[in-house]
C-alpha positions as CSV (number, residue, x, y, z in Angstrom):
1,M,99.2,100.3,105.0
2,I,102.6,98.6,104.5
3,A,101.0,95.1,105.1
4,G,98.3,95.9,102.6
5,A,101.1,97.0,99.9
6,L,103.1,93.9,100.6
7,K,100.0,91.6,99.9
8,R,99.1,93.6,96.9
9,W,102.7,93.5,95.4
10,S,103.6,90.1,96.7
11,L,103.5,88.2,93.4
12,S,105.9,90.7,91.7
13,I,108.1,90.7,94.8
14,V,108.5,86.8,94.7
15,A,109.1,87.0,91.0
16,V,111.8,89.6,91.3
17,G,113.4,87.5,94.2
18,L,113.5,84.4,92.1
19,S,115.1,86.1,89.3
20,F,118.2,86.8,91.2
21,V,119.3,83.0,90.9
22,P,119.6,83.1,87.0
23,L,120.9,86.5,87.0
24,A,123.6,85.5,89.4
25,H,124.3,82.6,87.2
26,L,124.6,84.9,84.2
27,L,127.0,87.3,85.7
28,L,129.2,84.9,87.6
29,E,129.8,81.9,85.1
30,P,131.2,81.8,81.7
31,H,128.7,80.3,79.2
32,A,128.5,79.1,75.7
33,L,125.7,80.7,73.7
34,L,123.1,77.9,74.0
35,S,123.6,77.5,77.7
36,L,123.5,81.3,78.0
37,L,120.1,81.2,76.5
38,L,118.8,78.3,78.3
39,E,120.2,78.6,81.7
40,A,120.1,82.4,82.2
41,V,118.3,84.5,79.5
42,L,115.1,82.2,79.2
43,P,114.5,81.9,83.0
44,L,114.8,85.8,83.3
45,I,112.3,86.2,80.5
46,L,109.8,83.8,82.2
47,L,110.3,85.4,85.6
48,S,109.8,88.8,83.9
49,G,106.5,87.7,82.7
50,V,105.4,86.5,86.2
51,A,106.4,89.9,87.6
52,Y,104.5,91.6,84.9
53,A,101.5,89.5,86.0
54,G,101.9,90.3,89.5
55,Y,102.1,94.2,88.4
56,E,98.7,93.8,86.6
57,Y,97.2,91.9,89.4
58,A,98.3,94.6,91.9
59,R,96.5,97.2,89.7
60,R,93.3,95.4,89.1
61,E,92.7,92.7,91.7
62,S,92.2,92.7,95.3
63,P,95.1,91.9,97.8
64,G,93.3,88.7,98.8
65,F,93.4,87.3,95.3
66,V,97.1,88.3,94.7
67,V,98.1,86.6,97.9
68,A,96.2,83.5,96.9
69,V,98.1,83.4,93.5
70,T,101.4,84.1,95.3
71,S,100.7,81.2,97.7
72,R,100.1,78.8,94.9
73,T,103.1,80.0,93.0
74,I,105.5,79.7,96.0
75,A,104.0,76.1,96.6
76,V,104.5,75.0,93.0
77,V,108.1,76.6,92.9
78,A,109.0,74.7,96.2
79,G,107.6,71.4,94.6
80,V,109.6,71.8,91.4
81,Q,112.8,72.7,93.5
82,L,112.4,69.3,95.2
83,L,112.3,67.7,91.8
84,N,115.6,69.8,90.9
85,L,117.4,68.6,94.0
86,W,116.5,65.0,93.2
87,V,117.8,65.4,89.5
88,L,121.0,67.2,90.8
89,T,121.6,64.4,93.2
90,V,121.2,61.7,90.8
91,T,123.3,63.7,88.1
92,V,126.3,64.1,90.6
93,A,126.1,60.5,91.6
94,E,126.3,59.5,87.9
95,G,129.6,61.4,87.7
96,G,128.8,65.1,86.5
97,A,126.2,67.2,84.7
98,A,126.0,68.8,81.3
99,V,124.2,71.7,82.8
100,H,125.7,73.7,85.5
101,P,123.7,73.2,88.9
102,A,123.0,76.9,89.1
103,G,121.6,77.1,85.6
104,L,119.5,74.2,86.2
105,T,118.2,75.6,89.3
106,G,117.2,79.0,87.5
107,M,115.6,76.9,84.8
108,Y,113.5,75.0,87.3
109,L,112.6,78.3,89.4
110,A,111.2,79.8,86.2
111,A,109.3,76.8,85.0
112,G,107.9,76.4,88.6
113,A,107.0,80.1,88.7
114,M,105.2,79.9,85.4
115,A,103.2,76.9,86.5
116,G,102.5,78.2,89.7
117,L,101.1,81.4,88.3
118,Y,98.8,79.6,86.0
119,L,97.6,77.1,88.7
120,G,97.2,79.9,91.2
121,T,95.3,82.2,88.9
122,T,93.0,79.4,87.8
123,D,92.2,78.5,91.5
124,A,91.8,81.9,92.5
125,R,89.4,82.8,89.7
126,R,87.3,79.7,90.5
127,K,87.0,80.7,94.2
128,Q,86.3,84.1,93.2
129,H,83.5,82.9,90.9
130,E,82.1,80.5,93.7
131,R,82.0,83.4,96.1
132,A,80.1,85.8,93.7
133,L,77.6,82.9,93.2
134,A,77.1,82.5,96.8
135,E,76.6,86.0,97.4
136,E,74.1,86.4,94.6
137,R,72.0,83.4,96.0
138,D,72.3,85.1,99.4
139,R,71.1,88.5,97.9
140,L,68.1,87.1,96.1
141,D,67.0,85.1,99.1
142,F,67.3,88.3,101.2
143,L,65.5,90.4,98.7
144,N,62.6,87.9,98.6
145,E,62.2,88.3,102.4
146,I,62.2,92.0,102.1
147,L,59.7,92.0,99.3
148,R,57.3,89.5,101.2
149,H,57.5,91.2,104.6
150,N,58.6,94.8,104.5
151,V,57.2,95.9,101.2
152,L,54.1,93.8,101.3
153,N,53.2,94.7,104.9
154,A,53.7,98.4,104.1
155,M,51.5,98.2,101.1
156,Q,48.8,96.5,103.2
157,V,48.7,99.5,105.5
158,V,48.5,101.9,102.4
159,I,45.6,99.7,101.0
160,G,43.7,99.6,104.3
161,R,43.9,103.3,105.0
162,A,43.2,104.1,101.3
163,E,39.9,102.1,101.7
164,R,39.0,103.9,104.9
165,L,39.9,107.3,103.3
166,R,37.5,106.6,100.4
167,E,34.7,105.8,102.8
168,R,35.3,108.4,105.5
169,P,37.8,111.0,104.9
170,D,40.2,111.5,107.8
171,P,43.5,113.7,107.7
172,D,45.1,110.9,109.8
173,D,44.7,108.4,107.2
174,A,46.1,110.7,104.5
175,A,49.2,111.3,106.6
176,T,49.6,107.7,107.4
177,I,49.3,106.7,103.7
178,L,52.0,109.3,102.7
179,R,54.3,108.1,105.6
180,W,54.1,104.5,104.5
181,A,54.2,105.3,100.8
182,R,57.5,107.1,101.4
183,T,58.7,104.1,103.3
184,V,57.9,101.8,100.4
185,A,59.8,104.1,98.1
186,R,62.8,104.2,100.4
187,Q,62.8,100.3,100.5
188,V,62.5,100.0,96.7
189,R,65.3,102.4,96.3
190,R,67.5,100.3,98.8
191,M,66.7,97.1,97.0
192,R,67.7,98.6,93.7
193,L,71.2,99.4,95.3
194,L,71.3,95.9,96.9
195,T,70.9,94.2,93.5
196,G,73.9,96.3,92.0
197,E,71.8,99.0,90.1
198,T,74.3,101.6,90.8
199,E,76.0,104.3,88.8
200,R,79.6,104.4,87.8
201,A,81.7,105.2,90.9
202,R,83.2,108.8,90.9
203,P,84.6,111.2,93.1
204,I,81.7,112.6,95.6
205,D,82.2,115.2,98.4
206,L,81.4,112.9,101.5
207,A,81.1,115.9,103.8
208,G,78.6,117.4,101.9
209,V,76.5,114.1,101.8
210,L,76.9,113.8,105.5
211,R,75.6,117.3,106.2
212,E,72.5,116.6,104.0
213,E,71.7,113.3,105.6
214,A,72.1,114.6,109.1
215,S,69.7,117.5,108.3
216,K,67.2,115.1,106.7
217,A,67.4,112.8,109.9
218,G,66.7,115.7,112.4
219,D,63.7,116.8,110.3
220,R,62.4,113.5,109.5
221,D,63.1,111.2,112.3
222,G,63.9,113.7,115.2
223,V,67.5,112.4,115.5
224,E,69.8,114.8,117.3
225,V,73.0,114.9,115.1
226,T,76.3,116.3,116.3
227,A,78.6,116.5,113.4
228,D,82.4,117.5,113.3
229,L,83.2,117.4,109.6
230,P,85.8,119.0,107.4
231,E,84.7,121.4,104.8
232,R,85.2,118.9,102.0
233,L,86.3,115.2,101.9
234,T,86.2,113.5,98.5
235,V,85.8,109.7,98.1
236,V,85.2,107.3,95.3
237,A,81.4,106.1,95.4
238,D,78.1,106.9,93.8
239,D,74.7,108.3,94.8
240,G,74.1,105.4,96.9
241,V,76.5,106.5,99.6
242,G,73.9,108.9,100.7
243,V,71.5,105.9,101.4
244,L,74.2,104.2,103.3
245,F,74.4,106.9,105.9
246,E,70.7,107.6,105.7
247,T,70.2,103.9,106.8
248,L,72.7,104.2,109.7
249,L,70.8,107.4,110.9
250,L,67.5,105.6,110.5
251,N,68.8,102.5,112.4
252,A,69.9,104.9,115.4
253,A,66.3,106.5,115.3
254,E,64.5,103.2,115.4
255,H,66.6,101.5,118.1
256,A,67.3,104.5,120.5
257,V,66.3,103.8,124.1
258,D,65.5,107.6,124.9
259,E,65.8,110.5,122.6
260,P,67.9,109.4,119.6
261,S,71.3,111.2,119.2
262,V,74.3,110.5,117.0
263,D,77.8,111.9,117.0
264,V,79.5,112.1,113.6
265,W,83.2,112.6,112.8
266,T,85.7,111.5,110.3
267,E,89.2,110.0,110.5
268,T,91.4,110.0,107.3
269,T,94.6,108.7,105.9
270,D,96.2,109.2,102.6
271,D,94.3,106.4,101.1
272,T,91.0,106.1,103.1
273,A,88.4,108.3,104.6
274,T,86.5,106.7,107.7
275,V,83.2,108.1,108.9
276,C,82.4,107.4,112.6
277,L,78.7,107.4,113.9
278,A,78.1,106.9,117.6
279,D,74.6,106.4,118.5
280,N,72.9,105.9,121.9
281,G,70.9,102.7,121.3
282,P,71.2,99.5,123.2
283,G,74.1,98.3,121.3
284,L,74.7,95.3,119.0
285,P,74.8,91.6,120.0
286,E,78.4,90.3,120.4
287,E,77.7,87.6,117.5
288,L,76.6,90.5,115.2
289,S,79.5,92.7,115.9
290,A,81.8,90.0,115.5
291,A,80.3,89.0,112.2
292,L,80.4,92.6,110.9
293,N,84.1,93.1,111.9
294,A,84.9,90.0,110.1
295,G,83.6,91.2,106.9
296,E,80.8,88.4,106.7
297,S,77.7,89.1,104.6
298,D,75.2,86.5,105.8
299,S,71.7,88.2,105.5
300,D,70.1,85.9,107.8
301,L,72.1,87.3,110.7
302,F,71.8,90.8,109.7
303,G,68.8,93.2,109.4
304,F,68.1,94.7,106.0
305,G,69.7,97.9,106.9
306,L,73.1,96.6,108.3
307,H,73.2,94.2,105.4
308,L,72.7,97.0,103.0
309,V,75.3,99.2,104.6
310,A,77.9,96.4,104.7
311,T,77.3,95.4,101.0
312,L,77.6,99.2,99.8
313,A,80.7,99.9,101.7
314,R,82.4,96.7,100.3
315,R,81.2,97.5,96.9
316,Y,82.9,100.9,97.0
317,G,86.0,99.4,98.0
318,G,85.7,99.9,101.8
319,A,84.6,98.2,105.0
320,L,82.2,98.4,107.8
321,R,83.5,97.9,111.3
322,V,81.6,98.4,114.9
323,S,82.6,98.8,118.4
324,D,80.9,99.5,121.7
325,N,80.0,103.2,122.5
326,E,80.3,104.4,126.1
327,P,78.2,104.4,128.1
328,T,75.6,102.7,125.6
329,G,75.3,102.3,122.1
330,T,77.4,101.4,118.9
331,V,80.1,103.2,117.0
332,F,79.8,102.3,113.3
333,R,83.0,103.1,111.3
334,V,82.5,103.2,107.5
335,S,85.9,103.4,105.4
336,L,85.8,104.4,102.0
337,P,88.6,105.0,99.5
338,R,89.6,108.7,98.9
339,A,89.5,110.0,95.4
340,R,93.1,110.9,95.2
341,A,94.2,107.3,96.3
342,A,92.2,106.1,93.5
343,E,93.7,108.5,91.0
344,R,97.0,107.4,92.1
345,R,96.3,103.8,91.5
346,E,95.1,104.4,87.9
347,A,98.0,106.5,87.3
348,R,100.3,103.6,88.2
């Protein structure tokens, strides 16, 4: 939690730290009016602007974005200070300076911080845009595969059984058509979520959603779900969060070696709620577990279900992590932001 806060506020912290140089010069050295403005007041104003930009980034951007901007800002400040050192060295060698060295240092610090802020923001925005384009291409390729295989294959079953039903009525055909039609409807609903067609995020009772999905999984797929849940647990998400946990429970039913069973419990901090689902399946390959824990989104590596779960968790501001279950199976941990944590951020 402390490391996350330091990352989020790193730009503001750096700006405040740099401002001590012109502030000390302002308080400790006598100044004429012009030198006061140029050597102390102007650098403080510029650094205040950088600190304010850091405050806005902390509120609106991801910690990774802020750290990228801060790193570029520090690099540019360091480069400008090398220039400052060179100028001071030449000036002293020439027999004195019209500007006090401390004042000159503050001016270079402020100029470097402003230049670093601009360059860092530009670079971070470019990388953000490139990452978004790559994810969009990956999502479209993945959806194409789903449409061609999952949905099309399911519809072939529906069409074939419907033709048989037309020629020779059979209750088994009707049941098969109904089952596969529901499968197609579920796949389409998942694909809508994957393409970003979601509602506005809002506070949702996660405990209630988990109870409902656990009951459905037991009735529909014969999954034995043991749940240890609080009476109420509010997170920031939308109705797609139900599909997220429905998918994990379906995954447990599809891959169970014997009778599918899942243990569900929650772990909470002030800012996050983590839902833990431990199944009794064969477990995930090591390569797949490592990719999920690293936050990767390569759909060629994941099946549709895990890709959807990881994408939705990240969209809600959370994450998906996995570990081995004992003696067999996988523990899925889905972390989501709690509603009161989001309210505190908005209030700031």
